[in-house]
C-alpha angles and dihedrals in degrees: 000000000000099000142054122250090246095054121116104225137182117202120177110208091181141350099060112109090005141068109245137006092088111189122147127181126206125194131197135151091002092303132108138207129184125219110208128342111213144159134231131210126245124237124238093278091067097073116187093019116112101181138005118229132202121253106264099179097097093045090049090051091058090071110173093002087072104084109176154328120246118197123209094196144333106269117128092244087060105037105013098100095057098084091051093054098033092116091058101041107099098168133077123267122219126203141147117270098268092043091052092045090054093045092050090056093048091050092048092052088053094044091246100111095119097041100083137045108236121198128191117239115208126204112267091006113145116208139162128239105183108296092350123092111200137192129186113223120198117244137154134252139145092288132055124265101019118166142186115224126227108205111196126191135164088256098051148312127267125200110208105192102194112193111326152149131187103233106079127202111257093202093071095036099243106157117183118206109211089198088068089066093042090052091053090051092050090053090055130261120211096191138007117207102196145182114260101181097113098028089121094052119097123223128007134320109243127224129259088272088075093059092040092056092047092050091044090055092048111039101056090054095058113101098199135039118318122215117188119192119195141148108297094227095053095105092166090059091046090051089050091051092049090053093046091049090054093049092047095046096247128141116224128233117189116208124185135055094239091054092049090048092052093047091049091050091048090051091050094056095040100252094117118041136152091034114185120242106278127218121250120218089247090062095046096099094046095075132052116274090236088064097055130094116181120197109200143176123234105078090144095052093253108183095229097041126116092245093053090050092051091048089057091050087241097127111094094204106039118059118169122200144169110312094036123107134213119203118199099208092181142071126254111256107222109264095030097079096102094046092050092046092054092052092048092048092055091053092047089054087057090054093251116148116238121209121186134170087268088067104036139001095269099131139039127195126245094215134085120261123210098282093052091048088054089050092051092051089051089053101041099035095196123192090216128036118204111182113204139160099064148072121277088268091054093045092049091051091049091048091053090051091050088051089054088051087058096243104172097224131023122190117189106204133209123199107277097025112138103214119194110209102180128070133047096300114037110194147126105298100178144344137236122208105232118187121202115243134209136202107241134161091352097309140084112244136167115271088236091059111138092243091070092048089053092048094050090046091050091047093060101029107031130230133274126195125194128186123189127182116207132179127223093276093053097254121139112250093194137006114282113267113226129183133171135197125195101358101099141326095203122135092248093063096086093054090041092056091048088053091050090049090055092050091052091050090052091048093053093046091052093047100040098128096049092042091060087065105039137033093186092063095056093042092054093046093049091049089052091054092047095049094046096047096044092047094051095044104034102015088238134119103204125195106262130211119187123190119194113195119191121203119204123208115256113250 
């Protein structure tokens, strides 16, 4: 152990030097709490992997020293890992009403609804978790009910910002009180752990009114069907679209399970009420296309999303054509650019018009730009700045801004850094090696598991399977059976495989006595032949599987 029981520590498990997978541990008086527990999404090089999960092994090892999880809001990069680890989470989870409503639905979908104790976190409520005293402070983001968390200890106070901005959406009645932040700063803040996503963006992040006005200027002027894709949890945006649809005489069709889940959760906690009658897909062809507005998931080009399916003309009910328009009312999450571009290209080939926030004011961020970060530093006045939630470029930009705001000490974290905040010299005192995990074949495994190495190797080099049948004396009973997938489909392959079969026969004949004692020996020698021959002929080193079947004489 590299710390004392009395140390106040910050340990990012995820979310530092990356966008997503936010998970941040705090330690004091030999106890731990976790703020957020999210996922991130792989890029196109991680084939066969749907989501990336944080490393939970250290947290699991804490046992009864791990007291609870506090959620700042309900985005996937802050709560998405919980269903995957529900069987191992033995502590309560706190969240605001909408966050808990969303999480309940996610747990139910994964048959984990009774696995975890969920507790509602109310704005300005002060509550104790072991040696930690916590308070939820209202903020604004692109999802309802976001909060910052004040973590108070006898050694010092930490302000964990979560995702935030200062201009709140009027249409869901989120009213930030700047004096709440000023009051925290006046009481004394040792460290501020703060969102860096827009640290490179000049100016201020506007409110939802900005996007509403842009959409209101755009949608009524479209002659055909309008499809808007946005983040499923952006209830403020959905509410804006419902109002615009009413004013532009369009009926609304909602497509996507995540959207329906979010709307249902918002209705449960009273954020969405008096919803208009929504279209069903069966009624879609009964009204003119110019009177239809579809709200759809898939803004990030997700392969299994509704938008991706429609772009491939694989949806039996929704067919877009020339004269229709798709509005991407969202930002591109870094790493998703290629996937989004492919979806957009398919629609352009159909003659569908594409509108993004590069073209018109159809989206607004949920994160603070530079001017708001400066404002927050003037309110909170921390002694230590710890920029998180961003790539190294974002964190460096945030650190430079904190320096300009005359913060005495700035610590730029990496995932796994153990940062001591108390004492005369706060700093990184050690490091843990956290490895991202994935959910694969019904289990959670490290992303560096050998199975993924084999899959990637097979993807680029192909796969060869060999089966040999040998009797008790070590003689072949039949010619070796060889098949290959993905190496080559050239005409010379058939003769090549026959040649390989003959070489394997010769190998077995020459090694008959030793073969009768060991399967491993013959398997390794066959693999050596396969790899050598395939490399010299096809410049490939395929994955190789050899099956040795022994046949005993009947008694």
